[in-house]
C-alpha positions in Angstrom: 11.5 -26.1 -22.6 8.3 -24.0 -23.1 4.8 -24.8 -22.0 1.6 -22.8 -22.8 -0.3 -22.1 -19.6 -3.9 -23.2 -19.5 -5.3 -20.1 -17.8 -8.0 -17.9 -19.1 -7.1 -14.8 -21.0 -9.0 -12.6 -18.6 -6.7 -13.8 -15.8 -3.5 -13.8 -17.7 -3.9 -10.2 -18.8 -3.6 -9.2 -15.1 0.1 -10.0 -15.3 0.8 -7.2 -17.8 0.2 -4.4 -15.4 3.4 -5.2 -13.5 5.2 -4.0 -16.6 4.2 -0.4 -15.8 4.3 -0.7 -12.0 7.8 0.7 -11.7 7.9 3.4 -14.3 4.2 4.5 -14.3 4.0 3.9 -18.1 0.7 2.4 -19.0 0.9 0.0 -22.0 -2.7 0.8 -22.9 -4.4 3.8 -24.5 -6.2 5.0 -21.4 -7.2 8.6 -20.7 -7.1 9.5 -17.0 -9.0 12.6 -15.8 -7.4 16.0 -15.8 -6.4 16.9 -12.2 -6.1 20.5 -11.0 -3.4 20.1 -8.3 0.4 20.4 -7.9 0.9 16.6 -7.7 -1.3 13.5 -7.4 -1.3 9.7 -7.5 -3.9 7.0 -7.9 -2.7 3.7 -6.5 -4.2 0.2 -6.4 -4.0 -0.6 -2.7 -3.7 -4.4 -3.1 -0.9 -4.3 -5.6 0.8 -1.0 -5.0 0.6 -0.2 -8.7 0.4 3.5 -9.8 -2.6 3.7 -12.1 -2.1 7.4 -13.0 0.0 10.2 -11.6 1.2 13.8 -12.0 4.5 15.0 -10.5 4.4 12.0 -8.1 7.9 12.5 -6.8 7.8 16.3 -6.4 8.8 17.1 -2.8 6.2 19.1 -1.1 5.1 20.2 2.3 2.9 17.4 3.7 1.2 19.6 6.3 -1.2 17.4 8.4 -0.6 14.4 6.2 2.4 14.1 8.4 0.0 12.7 11.0 -0.4 9.5 9.0 3.2 8.6 10.0 2.5 9.7 13.6 -0.4 7.2 13.7 1.7 4.5 11.9 4.4 4.8 14.5 1.9 4.5 17.3 0.3 1.5 15.7 3.7 -0.2 15.3 4.4 0.4 19.0 1.1 -1.3 19.8 2.0 -4.2 17.5 5.4 -4.6 19.3 3.6 -4.6 22.6 5.5 -1.6 23.9 2.2 0.1 24.6 -1.5 -0.8 24.4 -4.5 1.1 23.1 -5.9 1.2 26.7 -2.8 2.8 28.2 -3.6 6.0 30.0 -1.5 9.0 29.1 -1.0 12.1 31.3 -1.1 15.1 29.1 2.0 17.3 29.5 2.2 21.1 29.3 4.0 20.8 25.9 0.8 19.4 24.5 -1.3 22.3 25.9 -2.4 24.7 23.2 -2.7 27.7 25.5 0.9 27.2 26.6 2.4 26.8 23.1 2.2 29.8 20.7 3.0 27.6 17.7 -0.4 25.9 18.1 -2.3 29.2 17.8 -5.0 28.9 15.1 -4.1 25.3 14.3 -6.1 22.0 14.6 -6.5 20.8 18.1 -8.2 18.1 20.2 -8.3 20.7 23.0 -6.5 18.7 25.7 -5.8 20.1 29.1 -2.6 19.8 31.2 -2.5 16.7 33.4 -5.6 15.3 31.7 -5.8 11.5 31.6 -6.5 10.2 28.1 -6.2 6.7 26.6 -3.9 6.0 23.7 -7.0 5.0 21.7 -8.7 8.4 22.3 -5.5 10.3 21.6 -5.2 8.4 18.3 -8.7 9.3 17.4 -7.8 12.9 18.2 -5.0 12.8 15.8 -7.0 11.1 13.0 -10.4 12.8 13.4 -9.6 16.2 14.8 -6.1 16.4 13.3 -5.1 17.5 16.8 -1.6 18.8 17.0 -1.8 18.6 20.8 -2.8 14.9 20.6 0.3 14.3 18.4 2.6 15.8 21.0 1.0 13.8 23.9 1.4 10.5 22.0 5.0 11.3 21.0 6.0 12.0 24.6 4.3 8.8 25.8 5.7 6.5 23.1 9.2 7.9 22.7 9.8 10.2 25.7 10.0 13.4 23.6 9.0 14.8 20.3 12.6 14.7 19.0 12.8 10.9 19.8 9.5 10.3 18.1 10.6 12.2 15.0 13.6 9.9 14.9 11.2 6.9 14.9 9.2 8.5 12.2 12.2 8.8 9.9 13.3 5.2 10.7 10.0 4.0 9.4 10.5 6.3 6.3 13.6 4.2 5.6 11.9 0.8 6.3 9.0 1.6 4.0 11.3 2.8 1.2 9.9 6.3 1.1 12.7 7.8 -1.0 11.6 11.4 -0.9 10.3 11.9 2.6 11.7 13.4 5.7 9.9 14.6 8.9 10.9 17.3 11.3 7.7 17.5 13.4 5.2 15.1 14.9 2.2 17.1 13.6 3.1 18.6 10.2 3.2 22.3 11.1 5.6 24.1 8.7 9.2 23.2 9.4 12.4 23.6 7.3 13.5 20.3 5.8 10.2 18.6 6.1 8.9 17.2 2.9 7.1 14.2 1.2 5.6 13.3 -2.1 2.3 12.0 -3.5 3.9 8.6 -4.3 5.5 8.2 -0.8 2.3 9.2 1.0 0.4 6.6 -1.1 2.9 4.0 0.0 2.5 5.0 3.6 -1.3 5.0 3.3 -1.1 1.5 1.9 0.9 0.3 4.9 -1.6 1.8 7.3 -4.5 0.1 5.5 -2.6 -3.2 5.7 -2.1 -2.7 9.5 -4.5 -3.5 12.3 -8.2 -3.2 11.1 -9.4 -1.7 14.3 -6.8 1.1 14.1 -7.6 1.8 10.4 -11.3 1.9 11.3 -10.6 5.2 13.2 -10.0 6.9 9.8 -13.6 6.4 8.8 -15.1 8.1 12.0 -16.9 11.3 11.1 -16.8 13.2 14.4 -15.2 13.3 17.8 -16.4 15.0 21.0 -13.8 15.9 23.6 -14.0 18.2 26.5 -17.5 19.3 25.3 -16.3 20.2 21.9 -17.5 18.3 18.9 -15.5 18.4 15.7 -16.2 16.9 12.3 -13.6 14.9 10.3 -12.3 17.2 7.6 -12.4 14.5 5.0 -15.7 15.4 3.4 -15.6 12.4 1.1 -16.5 10.2 4.0 -20.1 11.5 3.5 -20.1 10.6 -0.2 -22.2 7.5 -0.4 -21.3 6.7 -4.0 -17.6 6.3 -3.4 -17.4 4.1 -0.2 -14.5 6.2 1.2 -13.2 5.0 4.6 -10.1 7.2 5.1 -7.6 8.7 5.3 -6.6 12.3 6.0 -6.5 15.9 4.9 -4.0 18.7 5.5 -3.5 22.3 4.8 -1.1 25.2 5.4 -0.4 28.3 3.3 2.7 26.8 1.9 1.4 23.3 1.3 -2.0 24.2 -0.2 -4.9 21.8 0.3 -3.9 18.1 0.6 -6.1 15.0 0.8 -5.6 11.3 0.8 -8.8 9.3 0.2 -9.2 5.5 0.0 -12.3 3.9 -1.5 -13.3 0.2 -1.6 -15.7 -1.6 -3.9 -15.8 -5.3 -3.0 -12.1 -6.4 -3.0 -11.0 -3.4 -5.2 -9.4 -0.7 -3.1 -7.9 2.5 -4.4 -5.8 5.3 -2.8 -6.0 8.8 -4.2 -3.4 11.4 -3.1 -3.9 15.1 -4.0 -1.2 17.6 -2.9 -1.3 21.3 -3.6 -5.0 21.6 -4.3 -6.7 25.0 -4.7 -9.3 24.7 -1.9 -10.9 22.4 0.6 -13.7 21.5 -1.7 -11.4 21.5 -4.7 -9.1 18.8 -3.3 -12.1 16.6 -2.6 -13.4 17.0 -6.2 -10.0 16.1 -7.6 -9.7 13.0 -5.4 -13.3 12.1 -6.4 -12.4 12.3 -10.1 -9.4 9.9 -9.6 -11.4 7.4 -7.5 -14.4 7.4 -9.8 -12.2 6.9 -12.9 -10.2 4.2 -11.2 -13.2 2.2 -10.0 -14.9 2.5 -13.4 -11.8 1.5 -15.4 -9.8 -1.1 -13.4 -10.3 -4.3 -11.6 -7.9 -6.0 -9.1 -7.4 -9.6 -10.3 -5.9 -12.5 -8.6 -4.1 -14.3 -11.4 -2.2 -17.0 -9.6 -2.9 -18.7 -6.2 0.0 -19.8 -4.0 0.5 -23.5 -4.4 -2.1 -24.0 -7.1 -1.0 -26.1 -10.1 -0.7 -24.4 -13.5 1.1 -27.4 -15.1 2.9 -30.8 -14.8 6.4 -31.5 -15.8 8.3 -34.8 -16.4 11.0 -35.6 -13.8 13.8 -38.0 -14.7 15.2 -40.5 -12.2 12.4 -39.7 -9.8 9.5 -41.3 -8.0 7.0 -40.1 -9.1 8.0 -39.1 -12.6 6.0 -35.9 -12.6 6.0 -32.7 -10.6 3.3 -30.0 -10.3 4.5 -26.5 -11.1 3.1 -23.1 -10.2 3.8 -20.1 -8.0 4.9 -19.9 -4.4 2.8 -16.9 -3.6 -0.4 -15.2 -4.6 -0.2 -12.6 -7.3 -2.7 -9.8 -7.6 -2.6 -7.1 -10.3 -4.8 -4.2 -11.4 -5.8 -4.3 -15.0 -8.0 -2.3 -17.3 -11.3 -4.2 -17.8 -11.3 -3.7 -21.5 -7.8 -5.1 -22.2 -7.9 -8.9 -22.7 -6.9 -9.5 -26.3 -3.4 -10.3 -27.7 -2.0 -11.4 -24.4 -0.5 -14.9 -23.9 1.5 -16.6 -21.3 4.2 -19.3 -21.3 6.5 -20.7 -18.8 10.1 -21.6 -19.5 12.1 -24.3 -17.6 15.6 -23.1 -17.1 17.2 -26.6 -17.1 17.7 -29.0 -20.0 16.1 -31.8 -17.9 14.3 -31.9 -14.5 16.1 -34.5 -12.5 15.3 -35.9 -9.1 15.6 -35.1 -6.3 13.6 -31.9 -6.3 12.6 -29.9 -3.3 9.1 -28.3 -2.9 9.1 -24.6 -3.9 12.4 -25.1 -5.8 12.8 -22.4 -8.5 12.9 -24.1 -11.9 12.0 -21.5 -14.4 10.1 -18.3 -15.3 6.6 -17.5 -16.2 6.5 -15.0 -19.1 3.6 -12.9 -20.2 3.7 -11.8 -23.8 1.8 -9.2 -25.9 2.4 -9.8 -29.6 5.7 -11.4 -28.9 6.9 -8.7 -26.4 7.6 -9.8 -22.9 5.6 -7.7 -20.5 6.2 -9.3 -17.2 8.0 -12.3 -15.6 7.4 -14.3 -12.4 9.3 -17.2 -10.9 8.1 -20.7 -11.6 8.5 -23.3 -8.8 7.9 -26.9 -8.0 4.8 -27.4 -5.8 5.9 -30.7 -4.3 9.1 -32.6 -3.6 10.2 -35.5 -5.8 12.5 -38.1 -4.3 15.1 -40.0 -6.3 13.7 -43.3 -7.6 15.1 -46.7 -6.9 18.0 -48.3 -8.8 15.7 -49.9 -11.4 13.9 -46.6 -12.1 17.2 -44.8 -12.5 18.6 -47.4 -14.9 15.4 -47.3 -17.0 15.5 -43.6 -17.3 19.2 -43.6 -18.1 18.6 -46.0 -21.0 15.6 -44.0 -22.2 17.7 -40.9 -22.4 20.5 -42.6 -24.1 18.2 -44.2 -26.7 
């Protein structure tokens, strides 16, 4: 059984982008900007689609982009009510820069031993100052030690499906066996953005003053008024090169750009700016189906009533090139010879197919939107006779 869907072409076309979400192969003749970096990704934050990429799965040193996972673990501990943002942390000697040669010349919040600092302010020190000392203080408080905290970090690596990421430190200073990729870091950034809004707001703060020292956020794109960037993080070591993850939002359209192995501090910003500008000018994020909204009616035999509304059980959003709306059609296919009562609400009964010139581009489950009870004896007899005749 096939039914043509009565949805506008501009909405239906949004389905097609799921066809390239997994393999990064765009089905449209689009020309992304040339990017001067070792690897990069541009992701639609709402859908998780990769809009363009270069060497997205190349394992590289994440440097201070590691701190994104540090912040994510802290945020999860707050969500789980193991700690609160207002908890006061006593800074240990292992978080004191002067007592730790590995911190020499690195980014710091400039904490002092036995100083009392809230979880909120330490988190700001991690995000704004990229403070390695703040990372250690939080790790000790949340997990009892840096080693235990790194274990938590890698547990979340697994939960988030980051296939090419492993952490060895809480701060991102060079360590053997520590690596990530542009694709994985885009996924992590997407999870951070989807977390607590007041936590993500810290990524947009431009400066922090602590112990009389004022430091500027190293993400220079926060000052670019044309892009509406509100996060996330930069990183740099000699082996990593210059890394940046920037997220921009225009209305409901949010993009995440990841640059790894850039040539300079300004250079990484320029490459991220090119990706974000191209993405915002080329794509829109479209909601094509609304959870529980009817897209058709189907006959039900032996039921009361004799019809059932069909649609999708969840919202579907997809990123689509603004220029691509022609030649795309949608049908749904019922996978049963007849729909017979009783039917449950949200019962899968078929598939929505999106086609371009006869080629299937994407599929989604079709479900019933309401329950249909079995009709009375008279109704069942009448329907039986109709089918036989």
